[in-house]
C-alpha positions as CSV (number, residue, x, y, z in Angstrom):
1,X,0.0,0.0,0.0
2,X,1.3,3.4,-1.0
3,X,2.1,5.8,1.8
4,X,0.8,9.3,2.4
5,X,3.7,11.1,0.7
6,X,3.5,9.0,-2.5
7,X,-0.3,9.6,-2.8
8,X,0.1,13.4,-2.4
9,X,3.0,13.5,-4.8
10,X,1.3,11.6,-7.6
11,X,-2.0,13.5,-7.3
12,X,-0.1,16.8,-7.2
13,X,1.7,16.0,-10.4
14,X,-1.6,14.9,-12.0
15,X,-3.1,18.1,-10.9
16,X,-0.4,20.1,-12.5
17,X,-1.0,18.4,-15.8
18,X,-4.8,18.7,-15.4
19,X,-4.6,22.4,-14.8
20,X,-2.2,23.1,-17.7
21,X,-4.4,21.0,-20.0
22,X,-7.5,22.9,-19.0
23,X,-5.9,26.3,-19.7
24,X,-4.0,25.4,-22.9
25,X,-6.4,22.9,-24.6
26,X,-9.8,24.1,-23.4
27,X,-9.2,27.8,-22.9
28,X,-10.1,28.0,-19.3
29,X,-8.9,31.0,-17.3
30,X,-5.5,30.5,-15.7
31,X,-6.9,31.0,-12.2
32,X,-9.5,28.3,-12.9
33,X,-6.7,26.0,-14.0
34,X,-4.7,26.6,-10.8
35,X,-7.8,25.9,-8.7
36,X,-8.5,22.7,-10.6
37,X,-5.0,21.6,-10.0
38,X,-5.4,22.2,-6.3
39,X,-8.6,20.2,-6.2
40,X,-6.9,17.3,-8.0
41,X,-3.9,17.3,-5.6
42,X,-6.1,17.4,-2.5
43,X,-8.5,14.7,-3.8
44,X,-5.6,12.3,-3.9
45,X,-5.8,12.1,-0.1
46,X,-9.6,11.8,0.2
47,X,-9.9,8.0,0.3
48,X,-7.6,8.0,3.4
49,X,-10.3,9.8,5.5
50,X,-11.0,6.3,7.0
51,X,-7.3,5.7,7.8
52,X,-6.2,4.5,11.2
53,X,-3.3,6.9,11.0
54,X,-4.1,10.3,12.5
55,X,-2.1,12.5,10.2
56,X,-4.2,12.2,7.0
57,X,-7.4,12.5,8.9
58,X,-6.2,15.6,10.8
59,X,-4.9,17.3,7.7
60,X,-7.9,16.4,5.5
61,X,-10.5,17.5,7.9
62,X,-8.6,20.6,8.8
63,X,-8.5,21.5,5.0
64,X,-12.1,20.5,4.5
65,X,-13.2,22.6,7.5
66,X,-11.4,25.6,6.0
67,X,-12.5,25.3,2.4
68,X,-16.0,23.6,2.5
69,X,-17.7,26.4,4.5
70,X,-16.7,29.0,1.9
71,X,-18.3,26.8,-0.8
72,X,-21.4,25.9,1.2
73,X,-22.2,29.2,3.1
74,X,-24.5,30.6,0.4
75,X,-26.5,27.4,-0.1
76,X,-26.9,26.8,3.7
77,X,-28.0,30.4,4.3
78,X,-30.5,30.2,1.4
79,X,-31.8,26.8,2.6
80,X,-32.3,28.0,6.2
81,X,-33.8,31.4,5.0
82,X,-31.1,33.4,6.9
83,X,-30.4,37.1,6.1
84,X,-27.4,37.9,4.0
85,X,-25.8,40.4,6.4
86,X,-22.0,39.9,7.2
87,X,-22.6,38.9,10.8
88,X,-24.9,36.0,9.8
89,X,-22.6,34.8,7.1
90,X,-19.6,34.8,9.5
91,X,-21.6,32.8,12.1
92,X,-22.6,30.2,9.4
93,X,-19.0,29.8,8.3
94,X,-17.8,29.3,11.9
95,X,-20.6,26.8,12.5
96,X,-19.8,24.8,9.4
97,X,-16.1,24.8,10.2
98,X,-16.7,23.3,13.7
99,X,-19.2,20.8,12.3
100,X,-16.9,19.6,9.6
101,X,-13.5,19.6,11.4
102,X,-14.7,18.1,14.7
103,X,-18.1,16.5,14.1
104,X,-17.2,15.0,10.7
105,X,-13.9,13.6,11.9
106,X,-15.6,12.0,15.0
107,X,-18.4,10.5,12.8
108,X,-16.0,9.1,10.2
109,X,-13.7,7.5,12.8
110,X,-16.7,5.8,14.5
111,X,-18.5,4.5,11.5
112,X,-15.9,3.7,8.9
113,X,-13.2,1.1,8.6
114,X,-10.0,1.4,6.6
115,X,-10.3,0.2,3.0
116,X,-14.1,0.3,3.4
117,X,-16.4,2.2,1.1
118,X,-14.2,5.3,1.2
119,X,-11.9,3.2,-1.1
120,X,-14.5,2.6,-3.8
121,X,-15.8,3.9,-7.1
122,X,-19.1,5.1,-5.6
123,X,-17.1,7.2,-3.1
124,X,-15.3,8.7,-6.1
125,X,-18.6,9.6,-7.8
126,X,-19.9,11.0,-4.5
127,X,-16.9,13.3,-4.1
128,X,-17.0,14.6,-7.6
129,X,-20.8,15.3,-7.5
130,X,-20.4,17.0,-4.1
131,X,-17.9,19.4,-5.6
132,X,-20.0,20.0,-8.7
133,X,-23.0,21.0,-6.5
134,X,-21.0,23.1,-4.0
135,X,-18.8,25.0,-6.4
136,X,-20.2,28.5,-6.7
137,X,-20.2,29.1,-10.5
138,X,-23.1,29.7,-12.9
139,X,-21.2,27.9,-15.7
140,X,-21.6,24.2,-15.9
141,X,-18.3,23.8,-17.7
142,X,-16.4,25.3,-14.8
143,X,-18.2,23.1,-12.3
144,X,-17.4,20.1,-14.4
145,X,-13.7,21.1,-14.5
146,X,-13.5,21.2,-10.7
147,X,-15.5,18.0,-10.3
148,X,-13.3,16.3,-12.9
149,X,-10.2,17.3,-11.0
150,X,-11.5,15.7,-7.9
151,X,-12.3,12.5,-9.8
152,X,-8.8,12.3,-11.3
153,X,-7.1,12.8,-7.9
154,X,-9.4,10.3,-6.2
155,X,-8.9,7.7,-8.9
156,X,-5.1,8.1,-8.7
157,X,-5.3,7.1,-5.0
158,X,-7.3,4.0,-5.8
159,X,-5.1,3.0,-8.7
160,X,-1.9,3.5,-6.7
161,X,-3.3,1.3,-3.9
162,X,-4.1,-1.5,-6.4
163,X,-0.6,-1.2,-8.0
164,X,1.0,-1.6,-4.6
165,X,-1.0,-4.7,-3.9
166,X,1.0,-6.5,-6.7
167,X,4.4,-7.7,-5.6
168,X,7.1,-9.6,-7.4
169,X,8.7,-12.5,-5.5
170,X,11.0,-15.1,-7.0
171,X,10.4,-13.6,-10.4
172,X,6.7,-14.2,-10.0
173,X,3.8,-11.8,-9.6
174,X,1.8,-12.3,-6.5
175,X,-1.2,-10.4,-5.2
176,X,-1.5,-9.3,-1.7
177,X,-4.6,-9.7,0.4
178,X,-5.4,-6.0,-0.1
179,X,-5.8,-6.6,-3.9
180,X,-9.2,-5.5,-5.1
181,X,-10.1,-3.6,-2.0
182,X,-9.6,-0.1,-3.6
183,X,-11.2,-0.4,-7.1
184,X,-14.5,-1.9,-6.1
185,X,-18.2,-1.1,-6.4
186,X,-19.3,-2.6,-3.0
187,X,-17.9,-3.7,0.3
188,X,-18.5,-6.6,2.6
189,X,-20.9,-4.9,5.0
190,X,-24.5,-4.2,3.9
191,X,-25.3,-0.9,5.6
192,X,-22.3,1.0,4.2
193,X,-23.2,-0.2,0.7
194,X,-26.8,0.9,1.2
195,X,-25.8,4.3,2.6
196,X,-23.2,4.9,-0.2
197,X,-25.6,4.0,-3.0
198,X,-28.4,6.0,-1.5
199,X,-26.1,9.1,-1.2
200,X,-24.8,8.6,-4.7
201,X,-28.3,8.3,-6.2
202,X,-29.4,11.5,-4.3
203,X,-26.4,13.5,-5.5
204,X,-26.8,12.2,-9.0
205,X,-30.4,13.4,-9.1
206,X,-29.4,16.8,-7.7
207,X,-26.7,17.1,-10.3
208,X,-29.1,16.4,-13.1
209,X,-31.6,18.8,-11.6
210,X,-29.0,21.5,-11.4
211,X,-28.0,20.9,-15.0
212,X,-31.6,21.4,-16.1
213,X,-32.1,17.8,-17.4
214,X,-35.5,17.5,-15.6
215,X,-36.7,21.0,-16.3
216,X,-39.1,21.1,-19.3
217,X,-40.1,24.8,-18.9
218,X,-37.4,26.3,-21.0
219,X,-38.1,23.9,-23.9
220,X,-41.8,24.7,-23.8
221,X,-41.1,28.5,-23.6
222,X,-38.9,28.3,-26.6
223,X,-41.5,26.4,-28.5
224,X,-44.2,29.0,-27.6
225,X,-41.8,31.8,-28.7
226,X,-41.3,30.0,-32.1
227,X,-45.0,29.7,-32.6
228,X,-45.8,33.3,-31.6
229,X,-42.9,34.9,-33.5
230,X,-44.6,35.1,-36.9
231,X,-47.8,36.5,-35.4
232,X,-45.9,39.2,-33.6
233,X,-43.9,40.0,-36.7
234,X,-47.0,40.3,-38.8
235,X,-48.7,42.5,-36.2
236,X,-45.7,44.8,-36.1
237,X,-45.5,45.0,-39.9
238,X,-49.2,45.8,-40.1
239,X,-48.9,48.6,-37.6
240,X,-45.9,50.2,-39.3
241,X,-47.2,49.9,-42.9
242,X,-49.9,52.2,-44.3
243,X,-53.4,50.8,-43.9
244,X,-55.7,50.5,-46.9
245,X,-59.1,52.2,-47.0
246,X,-62.2,50.8,-48.5
247,X,-61.4,52.5,-51.8
248,X,-58.0,51.0,-52.0
249,X,-56.0,54.2,-51.4
250,X,-53.5,54.2,-48.6
251,X,-54.3,56.5,-45.7
252,X,-50.8,57.8,-45.9
253,X,-51.5,59.4,-49.3
254,X,-54.8,60.7,-48.1
255,X,-53.2,62.3,-45.1
256,X,-50.4,63.8,-47.3
257,X,-53.1,65.5,-49.5
258,X,-54.8,66.8,-46.4
259,X,-51.6,68.3,-45.2
260,X,-50.8,69.9,-48.6
261,X,-54.2,71.6,-48.5
262,X,-53.7,72.9,-45.0
263,X,-50.4,74.5,-46.0
264,X,-52.0,76.9,-48.4
265,X,-52.2,74.9,-51.7
266,X,-55.4,75.7,-53.6
267,X,-58.1,73.2,-53.0
268,X,-59.5,71.2,-55.8
269,X,-62.5,72.8,-57.6
270,X,-65.9,71.2,-58.3
271,X,-65.7,68.1,-60.4
272,X,-66.3,68.4,-64.2
273,X,-69.8,67.4,-65.4
274,X,-70.0,64.0,-66.8
275,X,-69.7,63.8,-70.5
276,X,-72.3,62.1,-72.7
277,X,-71.3,59.0,-74.6
278,X,-69.9,59.4,-78.1
279,X,-72.9,57.8,-79.6
280,X,-75.1,60.6,-78.2
281,X,-72.8,63.3,-79.7
282,X,-73.0,61.7,-83.2
283,X,-76.8,61.5,-83.0
284,X,-77.2,65.2,-82.1
285,X,-78.1,67.4,-85.2
286,X,-75.6,70.2,-84.3
287,X,-72.9,67.9,-82.8
288,X,-73.5,69.1,-79.3
289,X,-74.4,67.0,-76.4
290,X,-78.0,66.5,-75.8
């Protein structure tokens, strides 16, 4: 089994490459790349939260107690309906720090066993989904970047443990008893499996809900806008274009004639009398209209 220093070294190197790739290949902001690298390096220690050794537990819960309240304070305040004044926000941060650093550490030490469900693929998914939900960004791509960094760091820990479970003795490969205890989908005990899969299903639903996969209102609104767009355009065009009177003359021309008359132009005289048909002129004895 790899030790603490090897885990943090490997995950930090992976984080460096992950952050550089995010900036150079996917055009993320450099600060976002640095933060994703930090998430990747820290996630390489997450599976050892159930460790019997006190150092990883102390360092991890100290770091979680400092960082997690900053990510969760807005959600907790909104969930509890608390005001957004600075005093309330500071009290929520302090309460979250105490609950995570001391309450979380005590709970994990009592309920978990080393190489239990913390060393599993469901725990990897839970950690990545928790970061996706907690990271305060409106852009799904940035949230995925941070969650992906956590998944990469977590997976590096599991893979390193599995690699160290293979030993070479007398030019033969042999597997230790710890082989298969890291990259697994379930453990030996029933209740940790039920709790892990229930939590994973709940967080998965929350991630899909946050991504808008279950929200049909935007799609229906866009459909309504597409249907109503031609009608609105026709109404606008009708309002801007000159209307047609019963005689077929545009009102704009009629109003222009009225305006010309009002500015001093002579008004039109009485209409000429109707002329008789040509046949009537030919039948008249003197060639005049009858």
